[in-house]
N, C-alpha and C positions, 0 to 999 in steps of 0.2 A: 638255458641259465648262461652260458659263456658268450651266447651271440646277442642276448639282450643286455648285457652289462655295457658293453661299447656303446650301443644305441642310447642307453640311459645317460650315459657320460657326455653325449652330445646333446641331450633335450634341454629345454628350458629350464625345467625343475632342476637338474644337475648344476647347471650354470648358476643359477638363483642360489641354490645353498652354498655353493663356493663361493660366490660374492657376499653373501651374508656372514659366513665365517670370516672372510676377509676383513670385512667392514668391522665386525665385533673384535678382531683381533688387532686391528688397528686402534679401535676404541679403548681397548684394554691397555694397549702400550702407550697411548696418549695419557691415560689416566695413572698409569705407573710412573711416567716422566712428570705429570702434572705441571705443566707450564702455567705460566702467570695468568693469561685468560682463563683456564679452566679453573685455577685455584680462586681467582677474584669473582667467577660467576656463583661458585659455591659458598663462598664468603658473604657475597651479595644477599643471598638466599638467607642465610642465617641472620644478617641483619635485619632483613625485612620482617623476619619472625619477633626480632627484639622491638622492633619499632611497632609491630601490632601489638604484641604483649611483653612490655618492659617488666623488669623485676619488681615485685610489690615493694613499696617503702613502708619501713616501720620506723615511726618517729622516735620509739624507745630505743631503736639500736644504739649502742653506746659509742657511736664515732662521731666526731665533730671535725670540723676544719676552722683552725684559727687563720683568718684570711688577711693578709698583707695586701689589702684591697686599695682602691683609689683614694677612699676617704682617709685611710690610715697613711697613705703617702703624703697627704695633703696636710695633715694633722702632725706629722712626726718628723718628715722630710723625706728626700728621695732614698731609695735603695741603692747599694747596702748601708744598712743602719750601722751605727757605732754599735760595738759589742756590750757597752753598759746599757744600751736600750735593749738589745737581745737578752741579755740577761735579765734585766727587770722584767721581760716578758714571760721568761722560764719562772722567776720566782713567782709571778702573780698566778701562773697556771698552777704552781705547786701549792701555792696558798688556797686557790680555788678547788683544789682536790682532784686535779687531773690524775687520770690512772697511768697513763704514759705521754710522754711528748716526743714526737716523732716529727723531725725536721726534714722537709723535702728541699733541700738546700745543703751545699757543702761550704765549709768555712776553711778554704785552702790556704789563705794567706793572713799575715799578722793584719790587724786593725791600725790603718795608717793614721787613724784620727785619734788614737791613744796617746795621751800626753807624753809618755816617755819617748814615743815615735817622733812626736812634733819637737821635742827636745834633741832628739838626735839630728834633726835636720836644720837646727838653728846654727849658725856660726858663732865662734867663740868671741869673748871680749865685750867690755863696756855692759851696755844695757841688756844685750844677750844673756851675759851671766847673770845678773840681776833676775832677769825673767825665769831663767832655769832654775834659780835658787827658789823662786816663788812656785814654780810648777813641779818640784821634785816631790813633793809630798802627795801630789795627786795620784789617784790609783792607775794600775795598768789595766786598760779596759778587757784584754785578752783575760787576764787572770782573774779579773771579776766574772767573766763569763764561764770560766773554768769552775770557779766556787760556786755558781748558780747549778752549773749541770751537775757538780758532786752531791748537791743536797737535793736533786729531784731524778725521776725517773725517765731519763732523756735518751732517746735513740738519734744518731746521726746519720747522715747518708755518706756513700760515696758513689763514683759515677765510673762504669766501666769504659775505658777508652779503647777506640781503633789503634791508636798509636803505641807501640810497644813501649814500656818503662817498666823499672822495677820497683816502683812504688806500689805497696799494697797495704789495704786497711787492716786494722786490728780485728781479730774474730773473736767476740764476746761469747758466742752461743757455742756449745758443744755438739757435734755431731755423732749420730749412730746410724751407720749405713749398712743396708741389708740388699744384697743382689745388686749394687752398684758401685762402681769406684768413680772419684772425680774426673779421672783421665778418660773414663769411657763416655761421658757426655759429650753430645755434639757441639755445644754451644760452650766456646771458651773465649775468655777475653786475654788480651795480652798486656794491657795496661790500665791504670785507674787514675783519677782525679780524687784525692783524698783531703781530709782535714789535716789540719795541725795534730802534731802528735800529742799536745797536751789535752786537746780537745777530745781525742780518740780514747784517751787514758782514762778521762774523767767521765766518758759517756757510759751507760748501762748496756748499750748495744749499737752496733754498727750494721746498716743494711744498704744493699743496692738500690738507688733510684731509676735505673735504665726502665723504659718501657720495652716491648719486644721487639726485636731486631727482624722478626719475621712478617710484621705488619708493613709489608713495603708499599701497599697502596696508601699509605698515611693514615688509615683509619685504626684505631686501638681496639683490638679485638682481645688481645693476651697480655698478660704480665708475667714477667719471670719471678718465681719464688726463691730460687736458687741461682747462684752465679758460681764460676769455677775458673781457675787459671790452668786447670790440669791437673795440679798438684793438692789444692785445698779447695773445700767447699765455703761459699759465703752466703749469707742469708740476704734476702730482700729486705726493702723498709718494713713492708707488711709483714714479713715473718719475724722480724726482730720486734716489731711493734706489739705483735701478738704474744711473744715469748715473754717480754718485758713486762707486759700487763699482766700476765698470769703467774709471773716470777719463777718461770720454768728455767732449767739449767740448759736443756740440750732440745735438739730438733731430731726427730727420728725420719729417715729418708730410706724409703723403700723401692726397689728396682724389680725389673724382669728377671726372674730366676731366684726371687727370694721365697721364702717360705709362703705356700698358698699359690704361688705364681709358676706357671709353666715356664721352663728355660728354654727360649727359642733360639738362643745363640746371638740375638741381637739385644745389645744391652740398651735399657732406656728406663727413665724415672716413671715410678707407677704413682705414688704420693707421697705425702710428708704429713707427720704429726707433729703438732705444735701445742704442748699441754694438752688440754682436753679436746682440740679441734684436728679432724684429719681433713686434708685438702686434697682431692685428686687432681693429678697433673698430668700435661702432656708429657711424651717421650723427652722432651727437650727440658723439662722442670719449670713450664709455665701453667698458668691456670687461666682457662677461658673467662672472659668477664661478661658478667650478665647485670646491664646496665639499667638503672633505674633514671628517671628525670633528675637533670641538675637541679635540685630544690634549694632554696634560701634557708631552709630548716638546718641544712648541714653545717651552714657558715655562721662564724661569729668573728666580727670584724676586730683585727688586732688592737686597734685604737681602744674599743671597748675593754678589752681585757687590761690595759695598761690605766685605765680611769677607775680608780677606788670607788668613785662615787656609783658606779654601776655595778658594785657587787651583788647586789640582791637581784639582779636582772641576768647576769652572766653566771653565777654559781651554779645554777640548776642545769645549765647547758654544758657545764665543764665538769662538774664533781662525777668522780670515777668514771670518766670516757677515755677513750683511745682519741687523743688529739693529734692531728696531722697539721703542721704549720707550713704553708706555702703561700703561694700569690695567685690572685686573679688580675692583678692589674695589666691592663692591655700593653703598657710599655714596656714590660718584662718579657714578654714573649715567651709565655709558658702556656700556650693554649692548643689543645687537641681534638680532632674530629672524633665522634663516636658512632657507633653503628645506629644510633638514634637519630642521627642526623645533624645534630649541634655540635658545637665547641665545649669543652669543658676545660677547667686549669688542671695541669698535670697533676697536682695534689688530689685533686678530685678523684683520679683514677685510682689512686693508692686508698683511699676512702671506700670507693666502691668495691674494690676487692675484698678490703676487710669486713664490710657489712655483709657480703656474700658467704664470707667463710663463717662468721659469727652466727648467720641464719641457716647455715648449711643448705643453701640455696646454690645449686652449681649447674653449669653447663658441662655435658661430658662429650668427648670424642674419641672413644678407645681407639687403640692401634687396629683392632681388626674391622673397625669401620670401613676402611679403605676397601678391603677384601669382600665385605659383605656388598658395597656398592657395585663393584665390578661385577661380583656374582651375579646381583640383581640386573645388571644390564645385560649380560650374557643369556641369563633364563627368558627376559622378556623379549630380547632381540629373537631368540630362537621361536617362542611361541608365536609372535607375530609373523616370522617368516612361515611357519606350518601353516598357520590360518590363511595367509596370503595365498599360498600355494594351492591349499588343497580345500580351501572353502570360498575364496574369493576376496576381492578388495573392500567390498561393502563391508562384509563380516567382520575382516580384520581391522578395518577402520573404526567401526563400533567398539569393538574389543580395545582397540588402542585408545580410544577416548575415555573408556572405563579404567583402562591401567594408568592413564595420565591423572584422573581424578583421584584414583586410589593411592598413586605414589605420592603426589602433593599432600592428601589427607593424612596418609600414613606418617609423613615426615613431619608435618604439624602436631600430629597426635604425640609423636616420639618426644617433640620439643615441650609441648605444653605438660605432658603427664610425668616425664621421667627427665626432662632436660636432656635427651639424647640429640646430638646434631648429626643427623642423617641427611645427606645431600639426594635431594628427588632428582635434582635437574641431569647429573650426570647419568644414573642409569636409565632415565627416560631419553635423553638425548643419545645416548649409546644403542639403545633398543629401537628408536625411529631412525638413526642412521641406518641400521640393518634394513629395516622396514623401506625406507625411501631407496635405497641403493637396488634392493630387489625390484621396486616399482620401476624405477629407471631402467634398470637391464630388460624387464619384461617389454617395456615400451621401445626400447631400442630394437630387440630382437624382433619384436612384431613390425616395427617399421622398416627394418631391413628387407623384411618379405615381399614389400611393395616395389613397383617398378618405378626407377627413377625418373623416367620420363612421364609418368603417368602423375607422379608429384609434380614434375616440373612444369609441366602443361596445365596444372590446376591453379598456377599463379596467374596474376595480371602484369604482362611485361609490355614495355613500350615497342612498337613495331620496329623501330631501329635498331634494337637489340636482339631481334631473332635470329639474323644470320650469323651474328658472332656466337649466339648461345648455342646454335646447331652446331657449329665447329668446336666449342669448348664447352660442354655441358657443366664441367666443374664450376663455372662461375656461377652456378644455381646454389652453391653451397654458402652457408652463412659466412659472413666475414666483410671486409671492406678494405679500400686503399686510400691513402690520403694524396690528394691531388689538389691544385689550384683549379676552382671552377668558377664561371659567371652564373649567378642566380637569379631567377626572375620569379617575382610574385605579381601575380595580376588580379584585380578585385572590382566587382561592379559597384559603382559609386549609387548610393540611394537604393539599394537594392530591397530594403524591408518594405518602404512604401510602394515601391513598384510590385512585388510580390503580393501585396495585400488585396490589389486589384484582379488577380488572376486565380482562376481555379488550379487545382493541383495539376490536372493534365496540360493545362495552359502553360503553366509554370515549367514543367517538365520540357514540354516543346520550345519555349523560349530558352532556356538553359542550353539546350542541345543546338538550338540554331546559332546561337552565339559561340559557344565554345569549339564547335566543330572547326569553323572557319580559321578561328583565332589558334587553335592548336596545329592545324595544317600550316599556318604561318610559321610557328615556332619550329616545327620539325622541318621545314623547308631550310631553316638555317642551321641544321644539324643539331638542334636542340632535342633534349629528352623529356618527357612528360615525365614529372615525378608522380604528381597526385592532382586530382580534381577536389578542391576544398569548397563544397557547396556552389557558390557562383564564383569561384576562383580557380586559379592555376598557379600550381608550382611548377616550376621547370628549371632545367640546367643546361649549360653548354660545357662541353671538354669531357665528357664521361659517358658511356663507357669508351667511346673513341677519343682519341686526342685531335682536338681541333686547334690548330696553332694561333688562331685570330679570334678565339671564342668571346673576348668581351665586344669586339665589334661586330661578331655575328649576332650576339644577343641584343645589340643596339638596334641594328637593321631589322630584327625581328619584332622588337617593340615598335618603331617606326611604321613597320608594314602593319601591324595590328591596328594602329591608329588610323591607317587609311582604309583597312577593311571595315572596320568599325563605321566611318564616315559614310561608306558606300551602303553598307547595311541600313543605317539611319535614313539616307536619301531615299533608298528604294522602299522605305517602311517594311522592311523584312521581318520585323517583328509586329507589325498591324497596330502599333499604337497610335499612329494617326488615325487610322481607320476607326479605332474605338473612341476617338476623340479624348484622348488623354491630355491632362493641362499641360504635360513637359512630355511629349512623345521620344525624345531623344535620350539614347542611352548611353552613358558615360562609363568610363572605366579609368582605373588607377593602376600603373605599373611601376614597380620598383626594381632596380637592378643593382648587384653587388659583386663584386669579384674578391674573391679569398679562398683561404685553405679550407678544405672539408673532407669528411671520410665518406667515401662513395663505395656503396656495394650492397648486397643483399642484407636487409635488416628484418628482423622477425623471429619465427621460430621454425624447427625443422620442417614442420609440415605446411606452414604458411610464413612467406616472408614476400617482401617488396624490395624492387631496386630503388635504393634512395640515397640522400645525401643528408649528413648530420655534422653540427659543429655550429660555432658562434656566428659564422657567416649566414647561416640560414636565418636565425633570429634576428641578426642586422637587417636582412634583406626585407624581411616581413615589417619590420619596424619602418623602413624606408618607404615601403608601399603605403603603410598606413598614415605616413607624413604627406602624402601627396596633397591632402585637403590643406593642411597647415602651409605647404610651400604654393600651392594655388596652381598646380600643373598636372598634366595626366601622366606625364613619364618623368620620374625622378631617379637619378643615378647616384653612386656614391663617387667620392673622390678618387678612390681605387679605380673603379670601372672609368672613370673620365680621363684618368692618365693613361690608362692602356687602349683607349679608343680616341685618340687625338685625331683631329682633323673633320669630327664631326661638328655639327652646329649644336653648342651647347652654351647655357648661361650659369654662372655661378648662382645660387640661391641661399645663399650665406649659411651660417652654422645653426644646426638645429640638435635640441637635446632629445635623443631617441630613448624611449621608453627602456629602462632596465641598464642604460649605459651611464656611466660616470661623467664622461667627457662628452661635449658638443661634438658633432659630426659635420664636416663640410658637404653639402649636398649640391647637384647641378640639376638644371631641367634641360633635359635632351629636346631641342627644338627641331632639327633636321638632320639631313645626311650631309655628305661632303660637298654636294653642288651647292646647297642651301647655305653652308659655312662659307663658300667664298662669293657669295652673291654681295653685291655692293650695299644693298639694304641692311643685310644681316650683320657685315663688317662695321658699318656705320652703328647700328644697334649695339653690336658688342662693345664698342669704343665707349658709347654713351653709358652702357650699362656697368662698365669698369669705373667710371667716373662717379656713377650713382653709388655702388657699394663703398668707394673710398669716402664719399660724403658722410654716408651713414657711420663709418667706422670712425670717423674724426669728430663727429657730432655737428656737422655743418648741415644745420637742418634746412636753411634756405636753399642751399646749394643742392641737397638731396631732393628738395621738393621741384627744383628747377629740371634735374636732371630726369627725375621720374616722369615728368610731363612730355619731356621728349622722348624717352624710352616707349611711352604709350603710343604715341604718334607713329613710331617706327614699328612696334611690335604688333598692332592690329589685336583682334578679337582672341586669336592664339594666347596670347601673354596678356590679356586684360587682367585675369584674375590673378597671376602672378604679381603684377605690379600693384593690384590691391593690398595684397598681403605684404608687400615690401612697405607700402605707404602706411599701413597700421603698425609695424615696426619703427617707421620714422616718428610717428605721433607717440608711440608709447616710449620711445628712447631706448628699446631694448635689443642690443645687437645679437641675442641669441634667443630662437623661438623655442618655447617649452614642449615639452613631448605631448602628443594627443593622449588623452586619457583613454 
């Protein structure tokens, strides 16, 4: 037994169990910390449930919103309205039989449009004194509003602020506390924005307007039912509207440790009772919102309330209702995103909360739910690990799929049948984290048992790499280094119609006969063959070995490839002349570009390739494909041209490469340094420069004259290039569009 234990500890199974335990421990710690990505993933899941099955709407629910909408602003004037208009709104709602009128707005300052405020602003003397005498008898609008509040069941609002001050709203409700003290609540405010004292004194209730500070993603998912400054409790607007509507005097708040609750030592709110309604709360005194679609049936325009001619229409919608007064006008910026995906006015959030309380339709997420999710992750992870180790990956995968379906289905069932918010994502994510950790370990351990050399020689490597790789086998590991290289892309022109006339064996023979000597030419200039792409080659210089003059080497390789191909065509090496082909000559296009790339082994641990990656690779491919637009077989970038000075090259103008925002200057590589110093090319280069200047300045006649001279000097090699330039002169387009 003693001898077996150390052997077991070194086995794959022991290592897998240790790794599974570590993965589950890490996931448990992550869930306990609950970073924002984990919390948002969980809440997005609950949002999806609400989107699939929103709360059913009961048109008979006694909750309505009197909306200060765009039509009301157009009819009455911009907000804020004078207090005599707001007072008229309160009186009209009282006359129509509103059960309670709750304002989702604060009245923090005196009404500046009130007559006595206007009088105070007028200077003394002359006509002003006579105007004051005429205005003295007019009412104070703030007092008018107070009188209206006193005669109606009005609830006003206050806003909890993040800036500390000593202003506190009046508390109209009594509180009966069980198992919780205000100072023990985790969410406390330090200041408020309140109404004028005369308004607070006249109101039947005062409630907080703030939405949850925990909805940091911006989506409204909870709304506070209680507020505290650490010394006293304050009700929310919803709590107060319910209390005043029922003519209740107090609100009962129950916390952990109260009668019927286990005292865990951690204080948190459990629920509150307002009149005959009990509301389950989060530990911070908030209620989870279960949204319905934002329906027009909830809303009554404020202008219709103020219009006595519409009494018959508005009374059935107002009488006996809990009325929330707020705004949906876009200019007042009181709009909030909901889990259902749309935006609703802030006042609608209070209405939704009230509706679900009246219908007793709640979403629950008890404090023990987090522990249940962690336990679920641990148990599922242990089960999958056991199945993987002792029954195999296939059986474990099948069970894993079953667990996945059952987890999501169980969470959905809990939501639809009981309103429970059980997160299926974290337990499944935790379980599969353990599963894939074990799978990864088993793969790594198995892989380590194979010989590195056997793995290495199972790869394709360029011949010039072999000597260096034999001395430094660590280069076969995945990874790369950043360096400046010169890229080459080569492609056969007209390959599709050419291949259609060949059988499969003939096509393979043609490709091999063409690519073999071209590859030898590239390698002779210390180039590295990256890959063969059908009828094309991707290669680069300056990796893995440093080549000081790599742009020049790449250009020489391209020029030699032209010579090699000309010799192959002259000898009818491909047999196209013998077959009587209409066009027996094979043509290629070559693109060169110099820039920074990441060069190294790319792929997986078991299969990789020495290659280059980066924007320079994509750009080079675009340059090669633009050989047709340039009208030349070897086209190089401005970067390569500047690095390979002394060669015979002609500017081909600016071209829009596919995927690039700005045009790129390209050059036609005509010949080597000997060609560049010849009298014919010197004269051609001078005429070509004049041609480009004439094109750039729009001198069409001069350009056409210059192009005729260039044709005569350039011969057949440059005929197509000047055809393309002549097309640009005719089109008046200084930049050639990208190839499609």
